[in-house]
N, C-alpha and C positions, 0 to 999 in steps of 0.2 A: 079444469085441470090446472095444476100449478107445479112449477119446477123450482126447486131451491138449489142454487149453486153454492157449494160450501167453500169457504176460504181454507187456507192451511190450518191444521190443528196446531195450537200452541199451548204449552203448559199454563194453567191458570189456578190461582188460589181461590177458595170459596168466597173470600171477602172481595174479590175482584169481579165476580159474576154480576152482570147487569141484566136484569130480566127484560126480555123483549129484544135484546141486542145480541147476547151470546147464546149459542147452542152449547150443549155439553156432550163430551165423549168420555166415558169412564172405563178404565181397564184395570182388572185385578186378575192376575194369572192369565188364563186363556179366555176369560169371560169379558165381554165388552158390551156396552150399551151406549146408544146415541139418541138424543132428543134435540129437535130443532128449536130455534129461539122463540118461535110463536107458541109452542106448546104450553109453557108455564103461564103465559098471558091468557090464553084461551081457557085454561083451567083455574085461573086465579091463585096460582101457587106462589109461595115465597121461595127464597133461595134454598133453605134447607129441604123443603119439599121437592124442589126441582132436582137437587142432588140425590135425594132418596129415591125418587121415581126413575131417575136415570140408572141408578144401581139396580132397581127392580127390573128394569127393561133388560139388563144384562143377566138376570137370573141370580143376582146377588142379594144379600140382606140389605135392608134399606139404610143401614149405617155403614156399609162397606166403604163409603167414600172417606171415612175417618181412619181406615186401616193404613198403617205406615207404608205399605207397598202399593196402595191404590194410586193410579195415575189419572189425573183429571186434566182434560184438555178443553179449551174453549175454541169457538170458531164463530164467524159471522156468516150470513147468507145474503145472496142477492136473489130475490124472488121474481119469477116471471109467470104470468098466467093470464087467463081470460077474466074479464070483470064479471 
């Protein structure tokens, strides 16, 4: 079992996303999606794929993060768990 404690969400630009450090929360209208920082590392994703998959988690098209009204937030986590 593992618990991830999220930091405050802060607006982030795609160029600022650091894989393995930032989690993403994307909002467009009433739809939102969130993925933890470890997800793109575990799946071997690059930043554009991480953004696209976060959109898909929200039920949006994979390029919704490029929409002018899309809100992208980054966060970090502190992880606790059993080895």
